N, C-alpha and C positions, 0 to 999 in steps of 0.2 A: 572491863575497859578502864583505862586510866583517866585521870581528870582532864587531860588535854584533848582527848578524843570525843568525849561526851560528858555533858554536865548532868545535874540531877534531873532536869526537866526532859532530857533526851533530845535536845535540840541539835542542830548541825554542829559538828566539830570544826576545828580550825582547818584541818586538812581537807575536809569536804568542801568548805567554803573556798579555799584556795583552788581546788579543782574546778569548782563552778566558775570562778573568774577566768581561769586559764582556758577552760573549754568554751566559755562564751566568747573570748577573744579569738580563738581559733575558728570557731563557727562563723563569727562575723567576718573574718578575713576571707575564708573560703566562699562564703555567700557573696561577698563583694566581687571576688574574682569570677565567679560563675555569672553573675549579673553583667559584668563588664564584657564577658565573652559572648553572651547571647544577644546583647543589645544591638550590635550592628547587623545581626542576621535576621532580626524581626522587621519585616517590611510589609506595609499594608498595600491594599489594592488601589486606594485612592487617597486624596489629600485629607479627607475627614478621618480615615482610619490611621493614617500616618500621624496626624495631630493627636489622636487618642493614644496611640502607642507612645508617642513622645511624652504626653502628660503622665501616663502610667509609669514610665521609667523615671521621669522627674520626681514623681511622688515616692517611688522606691528609693531613689538616691537621697531624697530628703529624710526618709525614715532611717536609712543607714547613717546619716549624719547625726541622728539622735542616739544611736546605739553606743558610741563611745562615752556619752554622758552617763547613760545607764550603767555601763561597765565601771566607770569611775566611782559612781555612787555605791555600787556593790563592793568594790575594792575598799572604799573608805569604811563601809560597815564592817568588813572583815578585819581591817586594821584596828578599828575602835574595839571590836569584840576581842581581838587578840590582846590588846593592851589591858582591857578590863579583866580578862581571864588571868593574865600574868600578874597583874597587881593584886588580884585576889589570892593567887597561889603563893605570893611572897610573904 
């Protein structure tokens, strides 16, 4: 393999890291669409169960709010790694 796909330690290459970021973004979008589709259809039998369902979906949406932050961090690591690799190759 060439220097740009794997380094001496055998760690993740640039293309693998880019694929991880893109796949993460696609999975995040599909998951949000699925959650938005099923949320109106989940109905409890009484007020307590409806409040519990509302709390669960609220927590799920809060978690989805943190996923873009994680995706940005992973993308920043990929960019920094690419810059370091290209500066070492020059």
